[in-house]
N, CA and C atoms as an extended XYZ file, in Angstrom:
375
Properties=species:S:1:pos:R:3:atomname:S:1:resname:S:1:resid:I:1 pbc="F F F"
N         0.826       -1.186        0.000 N   MET     1
C         0.000        0.000        0.000 CA  MET     1
C         0.876        1.258        0.000 C   MET     1
N         1.945        1.233        0.824 N   LYS     2
C         2.851        2.384        0.872 CA  LYS     2
C         3.513        2.614       -0.479 C   LYS     2
N         3.867        1.532       -1.163 N   ASN     3
C         4.513        1.656       -2.476 CA  ASN     3
C         3.567        2.273       -3.508 C   ASN     3
N         2.296        1.922       -3.447 N   ILE     4
C         1.315        2.487       -4.379 CA  ILE     4
C         1.171        3.983       -4.115 C   ILE     4
N         1.068        4.359       -2.847 N   PHE     5
C         0.932        5.771       -2.480 CA  PHE     5
C         2.171        6.553       -2.911 C   PHE     5
N         3.345        6.003       -2.657 N   LEU     6
C         4.601        6.660       -3.027 CA  LEU     6
C         4.697        6.813       -4.551 C   LEU     6
N         4.315        5.789       -5.274 N   THR     7
C         4.321        5.846       -6.730 CA  THR     7
C         3.363        6.931       -7.217 C   THR     7
N         2.194        7.003       -6.622 N   PHE     8
C         1.216        8.022       -6.988 CA  PHE     8
C         1.762        9.427       -6.734 C   PHE     8
N         2.362        9.649       -5.581 N   VAL     9
C         2.924       10.965       -5.235 CA  VAL     9
C         4.029       11.336       -6.216 C   VAL     9
N         4.908       10.414       -6.535 N   LEU    10
C         5.988       10.684       -7.483 CA  LEU    10
C         5.442       10.993       -8.876 C   LEU    10
N         4.417       10.278       -9.284 N   ALA    11
C         3.819       10.520      -10.598 CA  ALA    11
C         3.197       11.913      -10.660 C   ALA    11
N         2.485       12.304       -9.607 N   VAL    12
C         1.873       13.634       -9.570 CA  VAL    12
C         2.957       14.707       -9.590 C   VAL    12
N         4.005       14.517       -8.802 N   PHE    13
C         5.109       15.483       -8.751 CA  PHE    13
C         5.779       15.605      -10.120 C   PHE    13
N         6.028       14.502      -10.776 N   SER    14
C         6.659       14.518      -12.099 CA  SER    14
C         5.777       15.234      -13.110 C   SER    14
N         4.486       14.962      -13.071 N   PHE    15
C         3.552       15.602      -13.996 CA  PHE    15
C         3.525       17.110      -13.776 C   PHE    15
N         3.462       17.549      -12.509 N   SER    16
C         3.441       18.993      -12.252 CA  SER    16
C         4.751       19.646      -12.636 C   SER    16
N         5.853       18.974      -12.544 N   SER    17
C         7.136       19.544      -12.971 CA  SER    17
C         7.138       19.788      -14.472 C   SER    17
N         6.574       18.849      -15.218 N   VAL    18
C         6.503       19.000      -16.673 CA  VAL    18
C         5.627       20.192      -17.029 C   VAL    18
N         4.479       20.319      -16.374 N   ILE    19
C         3.581       21.443      -16.637 CA  ILE    19
C         4.269       22.756      -16.302 C   ILE    19
N         4.969       22.830      -15.175 N   ALA    20
C         5.659       24.060      -14.775 CA  ALA    20
C         6.728       24.438      -15.785 C   ALA    20
N         7.446       23.440      -16.305 N   GLN    21
C         8.482       23.734      -17.288 CA  GLN    21
C         7.882       24.269      -18.575 C   GLN    21
N         6.720       23.747      -18.962 N   GLU    22
C         6.099       24.202      -20.193 CA  GLU    22
C         5.573       25.622      -20.076 C   GLU    22
N         5.239       26.068      -18.849 N   SER    23
C         4.677       27.400      -18.688 CA  SER    23
C         5.742       28.496      -18.701 C   SER    23
N         7.007       28.125      -18.597 N   VAL    24
C         8.082       29.109      -18.658 CA  VAL    24
C         8.255       29.555      -20.098 C   VAL    24
N         8.311       30.863      -20.297 N   SER    25
C         8.411       31.395      -21.659 CA  SER    25
C         9.751       31.046      -22.290 C   SER    25
N         9.690       30.548      -23.503 N   THR    26
C        10.910       30.293      -24.265 CA  THR    26
C        11.028       31.301      -25.391 C   THR    26
N        10.182       32.305      -25.361 N   ASP    27
C        10.182       33.347      -26.377 CA  ASP    27
C        11.414       34.220      -26.205 C   ASP    27
N        12.295       34.190      -27.191 N   LYS    28
C        13.546       34.942      -27.100 CA  LYS    28
C        13.337       36.444      -27.222 C   LYS    28
N        12.136       36.866      -27.574 N   SER    29
C        11.883       38.301      -27.692 CA  SER    29
C        11.386       38.901      -26.379 C   SER    29
N        11.165       38.074      -25.366 N   VAL    30
C        10.857       38.557      -24.025 CA  VAL    30
C        12.166       38.474      -23.253 C   VAL    30
N        12.728       39.640      -22.932 N   VAL    31
C        14.083       39.656      -22.398 CA  VAL    31
C        14.170       40.367      -21.050 C   VAL    31
N        15.144       39.950      -20.246 N   VAL    32
C        15.383       40.581      -18.958 CA  VAL    32
C        16.122       41.903      -19.165 C   VAL    32
N        16.218       42.688      -18.122 N   ILE    33
C        16.745       44.049      -18.204 CA  ILE    33
C        18.108       44.133      -18.895 C   ILE    33
N        19.069       43.333      -18.470 N   ASP    34
C        20.413       43.409      -19.068 CA  ASP    34
C        20.384       43.113      -20.562 C   ASP    34
N        19.606       42.110      -20.960 N   GLN    35
C        19.476       41.778      -22.380 CA  GLN    35
C        18.780       42.908      -23.129 C   GLN    35
N        17.747       43.463      -22.517 N   PHE    36
C        16.985       44.553      -23.115 CA  PHE    36
C        17.913       45.723      -23.423 C   PHE    36
N        18.724       46.110      -22.438 N   LYS    37
C        19.673       47.220      -22.623 CA  LYS    37
C        20.692       46.895      -23.706 C   LYS    37
N        21.210       45.685      -23.665 N   SER    38
C        22.240       45.268      -24.616 CA  SER    38
C        21.710       45.261      -26.054 C   SER    38
N        20.545       44.690      -26.256 N   ILE    39
C        19.963       44.629      -27.600 CA  ILE    39
C        19.646       46.034      -28.096 C   ILE    39
N        19.132       46.875      -27.214 N   LEU    40
C        18.791       48.253      -27.585 CA  LEU    40
C        20.030       49.031      -28.027 C   LEU    40
N        21.169       48.773      -27.370 N   LYS    41
C        22.422       49.442      -27.764 CA  LYS    41
C        22.910       48.940      -29.125 C   LYS    41
N        22.814       47.628      -29.340 N   LYS    42
C        23.310       47.023      -30.581 CA  LYS    42
C        22.394       47.307      -31.771 C   LYS    42
N        21.114       47.357      -31.498 N   GLN    43
C        20.131       47.524      -32.571 CA  GLN    43
C        19.149       48.626      -32.161 C   GLN    43
N        19.544       49.874      -32.391 N   PRO    44
C        18.655       50.980      -32.003 CA  PRO    44
C        17.272       50.838      -32.634 C   PRO    44
N        16.294       51.305      -31.911 N   GLY    45
C        14.922       51.224      -32.401 CA  GLY    45
C        14.035       52.148      -31.598 C   GLY    45
N        12.778       51.870      -31.647 N   LEU    46
C        11.785       52.686      -30.982 CA  LEU    46
C        11.439       52.067      -29.635 C   LEU    46
N        11.598       52.847      -28.570 N   LEU    47
C        11.292       52.407      -27.209 CA  LEU    47
C         9.896       52.925      -26.856 C   LEU    47
N         8.970       51.989      -26.605 N   ILE    48
C         7.575       52.365      -26.386 CA  ILE    48
C         7.083       51.896      -25.023 C   ILE    48
N         6.587       52.856      -24.254 N   ASP    49
C         5.935       52.603      -22.979 CA  ASP    49
C         4.447       52.470      -23.287 C   ASP    49
N         3.881       51.282      -23.114 N   VAL    50
C         2.487       51.045      -23.484 CA  VAL    50
C         1.528       51.258      -22.310 C   VAL    50
N         2.015       51.885      -21.239 N   ARG    51
C         1.162       52.187      -20.086 CA  ARG    51
C         0.298       53.414      -20.374 C   ARG    51
N        -0.568       53.730      -19.445 N   THR    52
C        -1.438       54.898      -19.603 CA  THR    52
C        -0.610       56.180      -19.490 C   THR    52
N        -1.128       57.292      -20.018 N   PRO    53
C        -0.417       58.565      -19.885 CA  PRO    53
C        -0.149       58.940      -18.421 C   PRO    53
N        -1.062       58.603      -17.534 N   GLU    54
C        -0.872       58.894      -16.112 CA  GLU    54
C         0.324       58.115      -15.556 C   GLU    54
N         0.416       56.837      -15.907 N   GLU    55
C         1.549       56.021      -15.459 CA  GLU    55
C         2.851       56.546      -16.058 C   GLU    55
N         2.809       56.899      -17.318 N   TYR    56
C         3.977       57.421      -18.032 CA  TYR    56
C         4.503       58.680      -17.341 C   TYR    56
N         3.609       59.569      -16.947 N   LYS    57
C         3.999       60.821      -16.291 CA  LYS    57
C         4.659       60.584      -14.932 C   LYS    57
N         4.338       59.464      -14.297 N   GLU    58
C         4.921       59.140      -12.991 CA  GLU    58
C         6.368       58.668      -13.107 C   GLU    58
N         6.803       58.341      -14.317 N   GLY    59
C         8.166       57.888      -14.553 CA  GLY    59
C         8.203       56.857      -15.650 C   GLY    59
N         9.285       56.905      -16.433 N   THR    60
C         9.426       55.965      -17.542 CA  THR    60
C        10.910       55.746      -17.807 C   THR    60
N        11.220       54.912      -18.759 N   ILE    61
C        12.606       54.680      -19.163 CA  ILE    61
C        13.005       55.827      -20.091 C   ILE    61
N        14.175       56.378      -19.850 N   LEU    62
C        14.670       57.507      -20.633 CA  LEU    62
C        14.603       57.208      -22.133 C   LEU    62
N        13.963       58.103      -22.871 N   GLY    63
C        13.861       57.969      -24.322 CA  GLY    63
C        12.600       57.281      -24.808 C   GLY    63
N        11.780       56.798      -23.870 N   ALA    64
C        10.555       56.091      -24.268 CA  ALA    64
C         9.459       57.066      -24.660 C   ALA    64
N         8.714       56.672      -25.685 N   ILE    65
C         7.509       57.419      -26.035 CA  ILE    65
C         6.320       56.653      -25.471 C   ILE    65
N         5.218       57.327      -25.304 N   ASN    66
C         4.038       56.702      -24.717 CA  ASN    66
C         2.977       56.463      -25.783 C   ASN    66
N         2.644       55.190      -25.970 N   ILE    67
C         1.502       54.810      -26.811 CA  ILE    67
C         0.694       53.826      -25.967 C   ILE    67
N        -0.396       54.308      -25.431 N   ASP    68
C        -1.216       53.583      -24.471 CA  ASP    68
C        -1.903       52.374      -25.103 C   ASP    68
N        -1.576       51.192      -24.599 N   PHE    69
C        -2.191       49.969      -25.113 CA  PHE    69
C        -3.700       49.961      -24.892 C   PHE    69
N        -4.152       50.583      -23.813 N   LEU    70
C        -5.577       50.572      -23.492 CA  LEU    70
C        -6.389       51.564      -24.318 C   LEU    70
N        -5.707       52.424      -25.065 N   ASP    71
C        -6.391       53.393      -25.915 CA  ASP    71
C        -6.994       52.673      -27.121 C   ASP    71
N        -8.185       53.104      -27.524 N   ASP    72
C        -8.862       52.483      -28.673 CA  ASP    72
C        -8.064       52.596      -29.968 C   ASP    72
N        -7.174       53.568      -30.052 N   ASN    73
C        -6.391       53.800      -31.270 CA  ASN    73
C        -5.019       53.129      -31.256 C   ASN    73
N        -4.778       52.241      -30.288 N   PHE    74
C        -3.451       51.630      -30.172 CA  PHE    74
C        -3.003       50.971      -31.475 C   PHE    74
N        -3.837       50.134      -32.027 N   LYS    75
C        -3.468       49.405      -33.242 CA  LYS    75
C        -3.201       50.366      -34.397 C   LYS    75
N        -4.017       51.396      -34.527 N   GLN    76
C        -3.826       52.383      -35.599 CA  GLN    76
C        -2.498       53.132      -35.404 C   GLN    76
N        -2.154       53.429      -34.168 N   GLU    77
C        -0.879       54.109      -33.896 CA  GLU    77
C         0.306       53.199      -34.261 C   GLU    77
N         0.179       51.923      -33.983 N   MET    78
C         1.243       50.971      -34.315 CA  MET    78
C         1.384       50.810      -35.827 C   MET    78
N         0.268       50.879      -36.546 N   GLU    79
C         0.296       50.744      -38.001 CA  GLU    79
C         1.051       51.891      -38.672 C   GLU    79
N         1.217       53.004      -37.988 N   LYS    80
C         1.954       54.156      -38.519 CA  LYS    80
C         3.470       53.936      -38.478 C   LYS    80
N         3.914       52.955      -37.700 N   LEU    81
C         5.344       52.704      -37.527 CA  LEU    81
C         5.883       51.767      -38.608 C   LEU    81
N         7.181       51.829      -38.813 N   ASP    82
C         7.849       50.962      -39.781 CA  ASP    82
C         8.013       49.564      -39.179 C   ASP    82
N         7.385       48.537      -39.758 N   PRO    83
C         7.462       47.187      -39.189 CA  PRO    83
C         8.852       46.548      -39.274 C   PRO    83
N         9.757       47.174      -40.035 N   LYS    84
C        11.119       46.629      -40.118 CA  LYS    84
C        12.032       47.215      -39.037 C   LYS    84
N        11.561       48.277      -38.382 N   GLN    85
C        12.330       48.908      -37.315 CA  GLN    85
C        12.195       48.076      -36.038 C   GLN    85
N        13.271       47.977      -35.270 N   ALA    86
C        13.205       47.283      -33.989 CA  ALA    86
C        12.313       48.084      -33.041 C   ALA    86
N        11.471       47.368      -32.295 N   VAL    87
C        10.574       48.004      -31.344 CA  VAL    87
C        10.789       47.351      -29.977 C   VAL    87
N        10.966       48.192      -28.972 N   TYR    88
C        11.182       47.755      -27.596 CA  TYR    88
C         9.992       48.230      -26.783 C   TYR    88
N         9.251       47.296      -26.185 N   ILE    89
C         8.035       47.662      -25.470 CA  ILE    89
C         8.091       47.230      -24.013 C   ILE    89
N         7.370       47.994      -23.202 N   PHE    90
C         7.226       47.636      -21.798 CA  PHE    90
C         5.971       48.271      -21.237 C   PHE    90
N         5.470       47.683      -20.162 N   CYS    91
C         4.348       48.246      -19.427 CA  CYS    91
C         4.744       48.231      -17.951 C   CYS    91
N         3.800       48.124      -17.056 N   GLN    92
C         4.144       48.136      -15.636 CA  GLN    92
C         4.709       46.799      -15.176 C   GLN    92
N         4.054       45.706      -15.566 N   SER    93
C         4.479       44.400      -15.071 CA  SER    93
C         4.731       43.360      -16.157 C   SER    93
N         4.270       43.616      -17.367 N   GLY    94
C         4.475       42.671      -18.457 CA  GLY    94
C         3.200       42.155      -19.096 C   GLY    94
N         2.062       42.390      -18.492 N   LYS    95
C         0.803       41.865      -19.047 CA  LYS    95
C         0.370       42.620      -20.296 C   LYS    95
N         0.319       43.937      -20.216 N   ARG    96
C        -0.096       44.728      -21.379 CA  ARG    96
C         0.937       44.645      -22.491 C   ARG    96
N         2.214       44.629      -22.134 N   SER    97
C         3.229       44.557      -23.186 CA  SER    97
C         3.182       43.215      -23.905 C   SER    97
N         2.789       42.152      -23.211 N   ALA    98
C         2.638       40.847      -23.869 CA  ALA    98
C         1.512       40.915      -24.909 C   ALA    98
N         0.430       41.597      -24.548 N   LYS    99
C        -0.681       41.758      -25.492 CA  LYS    99
C        -0.282       42.682      -26.643 C   LYS    99
N         0.465       43.738      -26.315 N   ALA   100
C         0.941       44.662      -27.351 CA  ALA   100
C         1.895       43.934      -28.296 C   ALA   100
N         2.738       43.077      -27.743 N   HIS   101
C         3.674       42.285      -28.540 CA  HIS   101
C         2.908       41.450      -29.562 C   HIS   101
N         1.822       40.849      -29.118 N   LYS   102
C         1.001       40.020      -30.019 CA  LYS   102
C         0.433       40.874      -31.148 C   LYS   102
N        -0.063       42.060      -30.828 N   VAL   103
C        -0.612       42.964      -31.846 CA  VAL   103
C         0.466       43.327      -32.858 C   VAL   103
N         1.644       43.691      -32.370 N   LEU   104
C         2.735       44.074      -33.267 CA  LEU   104
C         3.157       42.920      -34.173 C   LEU   104
N         3.208       41.734      -33.621 N   THR   105
C         3.560       40.554      -34.421 CA  THR   105
C         2.515       40.317      -35.510 C   THR   105
N         1.253       40.457      -35.150 N   GLU   106
C         0.179       40.295      -36.131 CA  GLU   106
C         0.240       41.354      -37.230 C   GLU   106
N         0.767       42.530      -36.893 N   LEU   107
C         0.907       43.608      -37.875 CA  LEU   107
C         2.155       43.443      -38.752 C   LEU   107
N         2.941       42.408      -38.483 N   GLY   108
C         4.102       42.126      -39.314 CA  GLY   108
C         5.420       42.685      -38.812 C   GLY   108
N         5.453       43.172      -37.577 N   PHE   109
C         6.722       43.655      -37.023 CA  PHE   109
C         7.651       42.471      -36.809 C   PHE   109
N         8.886       42.632      -37.261 N   GLU   110
C         9.835       41.528      -37.253 CA  GLU   110
C        10.720       41.496      -36.018 C   GLU   110
N        11.000       42.644      -35.423 N   ASN   111
C        11.926       42.720      -34.291 CA  ASN   111
C        11.268       43.444      -33.126 C   ASN   111
N        10.514       42.687      -32.335 N   VAL   112
C         9.828       43.246      -31.178 CA  VAL   112
C        10.436       42.614      -29.931 C   VAL   112
N        10.875       43.463      -29.023 N   TYR   113
C        11.475       42.997      -27.776 CA  TYR   113
C        10.655       43.521      -26.612 C   TYR   113
N        10.298       42.628      -25.731 N   GLU   114
C         9.446       42.965      -24.597 CA  GLU   114
C        10.256       42.833      -23.307 C   GLU   114
N        10.195       43.854      -22.466 N   LEU   115
C        10.925       43.851      -21.196 CA  LEU   115
C        10.216       42.959      -20.187 C   LEU   115
N        10.858       41.863      -19.815 N   ALA   116
C        10.298       40.945      -18.820 CA  ALA   116
C        10.163       41.668      -17.483 C   ALA   116
N         8.991       41.584      -16.895 N   GLY   117
C         8.758       42.220      -15.610 CA  GLY   117
C         8.380       43.686      -15.694 C   GLY   117
N         8.478       44.257      -16.896 N   GLY   118
C         8.062       45.632      -17.133 CA  GLY   118
C         8.827       46.688      -16.361 C   GLY   118
N         8.214       47.853      -16.270 N   TYR   119
C         8.831       48.999      -15.619 CA  TYR   119
C         9.088       48.722      -14.134 C   TYR   119
N         8.250       47.911      -13.521 N   SER   120
C         8.461       47.542      -12.115 CA  SER   120
C         9.813       46.877      -11.918 C   SER   120
N        10.165       45.973      -12.821 N   ALA   121
C        11.470       45.307      -12.743 CA  ALA   121
C        12.598       46.320      -13.005 C   ALA   121
N        12.364       47.228      -13.915 N   TRP   122
C        13.366       48.230      -14.274 CA  TRP   122
C        13.734       49.109      -13.074 C   TRP   122
N        12.711       49.591      -12.367 N   ILE   123
C        12.998       50.489      -11.246 CA  ILE   123
C        13.495       49.742      -10.014 C   ILE   123
N        13.269       48.436       -9.958 N   ASP   124
C        13.739       47.632       -8.829 CA  ASP   124
C        15.179       47.172       -8.982 C   ASP   124
N        15.780       47.415      -10.159 N   MET   125
C        17.147       46.920      -10.370 CA  MET   125
C        18.178       47.711       -9.629 C   MET   125
C-alpha cells in the first residue's frame, strides 16, 4: 500500500514539474533588463511605454515614447510605424506589453522585444 501511495505521489510530482516547465516562456523576444539594454544598444529602435499617460507621467525609461495599449487607437498608432524597425516595449508588469507584442507581431513587425517584468522590474534593479 505504501509503495502504491509513493508511486502516486511521485507521478503527480513529475507531472506537475513538466507542466511548470512548459509554462516558462521560451520566447527569445521577451528579455530581462540586461538583455533589453544590450539589444537596444546594438540595434537601435523605438522604445515604447504602453502604459497609460498617467503612469507614463509618474516615470518611464529615458527615451521612451508613450503609446497607451488601453487606448482604442493603439493598433492604428502601431500601423503608422515601420514594421522593419526594432521596437522595444514595456508596461508596468508585463501583461499589457505581452498583449501589445502580439498585436505588433500580427501587424508584421519583425523585431519586437518585450521587457520581462516591465517597468516595475526596471525600477527595482
